[in-house]
N, C-alpha and C positions, 0 to 999 in steps of 0.2 A: 292751293286748296281753298284759301279764304276767298279769293276772287270768284272761283267757281261756285262756292256756296252762296255768295251774294247774288250772282247772276241767276242761280237756280231759284232763289227765294222770290224772284220777280216773275216766275212762271207758275202756272197752275200745275197740279200734279202731272208731271210728264217725265219720261225717261229720255235723257238727252246725252248725246256723245259730244263732249266739248273738245274743240281743237284749240290747243294752247301753244303759243310760241314763247321762246325764251330769248329775251333781248338783253342788251347791255344794262338796261334799267330794270330788269326783272321780267316776270311773266306777262304775256300779252294775250288777252282773250281774242281769238280770231273769229270763231263762230261756234254755234251750237247746232247739232244735227239731230233731227228726229229719226232719221233713217241712217243710223251709224253702222259700222262694219262688224256687227256681232256675228253674222252668219259665217262669213269667210275667215275671219281672223280668230275669234275666240272659241267658237264651237269646234272648228277644225282642230285646235290644239287642246280642247277640253277645259279651257279656262273658266268661262262663265257657267258652263254646265255643272261644274262641281260646287259652285257657290249657291247656297240655299235660296237666297232672295232672287237672284237672276234665274235660277232653275224654275221657280214659280212663274216668272215672266215668260220664259221660253216655252213652258208647258201651255200657257194661255195663248201665246201668239202662234206657236207652231205645235199644235197637239199631235201626238203620235197616233 
């Protein structure tokens, strides 16, 4: 979590999907994705749709 917060602080205000690997030496930041799998993964199971912050983002990006 600390590593992702540091990486996020280097970006201007953006929503990023982080790919993190776990190694023998701890977490490894693989990449950050501006186009992450919110549509197929989270909306399908109702995850982000129930979270108030992400619901606002979803409503802006994909208005009904």
